[in-house]
N, C-alpha and C positions, 0 to 999 in steps of 0.2 A: 504494500500500500504506500502511496505517495502522500506525504503530509506537507501542506503548504501553509504559510503564514503571511497574512497581509495586515499591515498596520496603516489604516486610512486616516490621514490627518484632517481633522475637521475642527481644529482650534481656531476660534475667531480672533481677528487682529484688533478689532475695536476694543477699547478698554472696558466699556460698559458690557458689551457682549461677552467679553472674557470673564467678567465678574459673574454674569449669569451662568456661564458654562461651568463655573466652579460648583454650582448647585446640581449639575447634571452628572449622570454616571456615564463612563465610557461603555459602549455597547459591544457585546461579543456575539458573533453569529457563526454557526457551524453548518457547513454544507458538505454533503457527500455525493459524488458522482461516480458512476461505474460504466466502463465500456469493456466488454469481454471480461478478461481476468484482471483488468487494471481498475483500481479504486483510488480516487483522490479525496483525501480528507482535508478540507480547506477551512481554516479558522480565520475569520475576518474580524479585526478589532478596530472599531470605530472610535478614534481618539478625539474626545471633546475637551478634555482637560489634560494638563501636563503629566500628571502621575499615571504610570502604566502599572496595572496589577499583574505583574509577571507570575505571581503564584497562581492566579486564576487562568492565565494563558497557558502556563505549563500543564495544568490539569487538563485543559481542553485539548491540548496537542497530543497527549497520551504518549505512546511508545515511540512515535515518530519525532519526538522533540530533539533527538541528537542527529537528525538528518533532514533538516527543514529546507524546503524550497522557499527561499526568502530573499527578496531583492531590496528590502527597505534600508533606509539610512540609519535608523535607530540601532545602536549596538545591542547585540544580544547578551543577556547576562550569563554567568556560569551555569552550565547545565543544559543550555540550548545551543545547538550548533547548526550551521548551514550545511546543506548537502553539497558534496564536492565529488565530482568524477569527471575525468577527461577522456574516458574510453571512446565515447561517441565522437568527440572532436578529433581524436587520433584517426578514426575512420574517415572523417570529413577531410582531413589533410590528405589522405590517400585518394579518396574519391574526387576531391577538388582538383588535385594534380592530374589525375587520369582524364577528367573532363576537359581540362585545358589542353592537354596533349592531344586528345582526340579532335579538338576543334582547330588545332594549329595546322597551318599549311606550310610545313617545313619538312624537307627531306630528312630521313633518319640519319644520314651521314653528317648532317650539319648540326645536329643537336647532341650535346653531351648531358647526360642525366646522372646525378649523384644520389644514392640512397644512403642516408646516414642513420644508422640503427645500432647504437652501442650494445644494447641488450640482446640483439639478434631475434627480436620478436616479430619482425615483419618481412622475413625472407620470401614469403609467399607472394609478395608484391612484384618480385622480379619478372615472373612470367607475363604479368599484365603490362609491363613496361617494354617488352621486346619489340612490339610493332613500331615504337616511336623513336627509337635511337639505336644506332649501330655501335654506340660507345657508352655503355652503362658501367658505372663504378659503384660498388657497394663498400661502405666503410663500417666496420663493426669490430668491437672488442671480442665478440663471440665468433671468432674466425671459423671454427669448424662447421658451424651451422651454415654459413654462407658459402664456404668452400664446397660442402656437400650439395647445396642447392645449385651452385654454378656448374658442378660436374653433371648433375642430372639434366640441366638445361642443355649443356653441350651434347650429351648423349642423345637426347630426344629431338633436338632441333638444329644442332650444329652452331647455335649462337654462343658467343663468348661473353662472359660476365667477368670483369676484373674485380677481384676482392682484395681489400686493403685493411690493414690495421691503422695505418697513419692517415690522418684526415687531409694532408697537404694536397692530395689529388683533387679535392673539391674546388680548388681555386680555378680549375679549368672547366667547370660545369656551369651551364646556363640555368639549369633547373636542379634544385636540391629538394628532396623529400625527406623530412625528418619527422615522422609521425609523433614521436614522444618529445618531451621537453628537452631543449638544447641547454646543456649545463656548462659548456666550455666554449672558449673562443675557437672559431673555425676560420680557416684562411679562405674566405669567400671573396669573389669579385664584386665590385660595386654594382654591376649590371645584372647579377643573377636574381632569380626569383626563388624564394624559400617557402615551401609549404610545410607548416608544422602545427601540431595540435594544441600547443600551449604557448603562452608568452615566454620567450627565451629568458634564461636567468642572466644572460650577458648581452651586451650590445654587439650587434652584428651588422656588417655591410649588406647591401642588396635590398631588394623589395621583400619585406617579411610579411607573410600572410598567415595569420593565426586566428583571425576572427572570420568565421564563415556564416553567411546568411542562408538559412535552410528553412524551407516551408514545412510547417507541421501538417501532416495529412488530416483531412477533414474530420473523420470520426474522433481523433485525438484532440482536435481543436476544441471540441465541446467540453472536454475535461479540464482544460487549462485555465487556471485563475488569470484574470485579465492583466494583472501587473507583472506576470512572469514572462520572460522572453521565450519565443518558440525554441531557441537553441538550448536554453537552460532546461526547459521542460523535456526536450528530446534527450538530454543527457540522463535525466532521471528515468525516463521510459526505457532507454536502451540498456543501461547498466543496472539500474536499481530494480526495474521490473522485467528484465530479460526480454525486451521486445526487440530481438536482434535483427528482425527483418528491416527495421528502420535504418540499419547500417548500409542498406543499398541506396539510400537517398544521396543526392549530390547538392552542393551549394548552388544557389541561383545568383549569388554575388559574393564578392570578397571585400572585406573592409580594409581600407588603407588610410591611415591618419584620420580615423573617424568618419570617413566618407566611403560610400559603396562604390566599388569598381566592378562594373558588369563584366561578364565572361569575355565578350569580344574585345573590350578595351584592354583587358589583360593579355589576350592573344596578340593584339597589335604591338604591345610593348615587347613581348617575347620575340616576335618576328623581327622587330628592329634590332634587338640585341643579337639575334642570330646573324643578321646581315652584317652587322659591325664586326663580327668575329670571323667572317669568311677569310 
């Protein structure tokens, strides 16, 4: 079950109205919605005066209090925690990259792709990348997993995947796919595009894409509390509620510096970088 909390600010700004509000109680509303095997327990707290009754809220939230879908500005007290999972965004980094590569009009010999995966958790992505580049570099600390995957690909298709422990090779790649969080400095070029599922822990050159706009399918949209973003809700559905079919979705846009970059605009940028490197 997904548990969501909304604190709706209804505190009056006028002095007299604020005084009257002190005589009113904050209102608590509980709503449950179900679609198939997914239930959303939504607690709406209408705040009319400054003091919040966290004790009452905690009781209403029940067992879901330590994994709340919550996007409010009010800090949560000890005992209440936001829901955190990036597994869905890791998938969107992969799917977003594949979507862009499919839309590109670039010959495979002109495009160098780097897959950065220290843990070795995404080697299955290699096969999907084969149609788009004749020069694929995999960088991983888990060398045996990628070496085995590269050998299988060579035997089945004849395609060659270069496997590295050192990340220096990424400096030559126009497209970098790093599904999980980047935690170290990487030698990237200024003109590369990086698809990653979380904000990097370090500053990196290039065009960094880690915020993906994804549309919530219609039936699930009826479950979502109005103040929760589609992407945040999808994270809870995918990993928390095991709705793994949602992992087949792809972004409709990519956020850059707070603005949406449509698919074709991103493709034009990559095509320009490819021409510059010829």
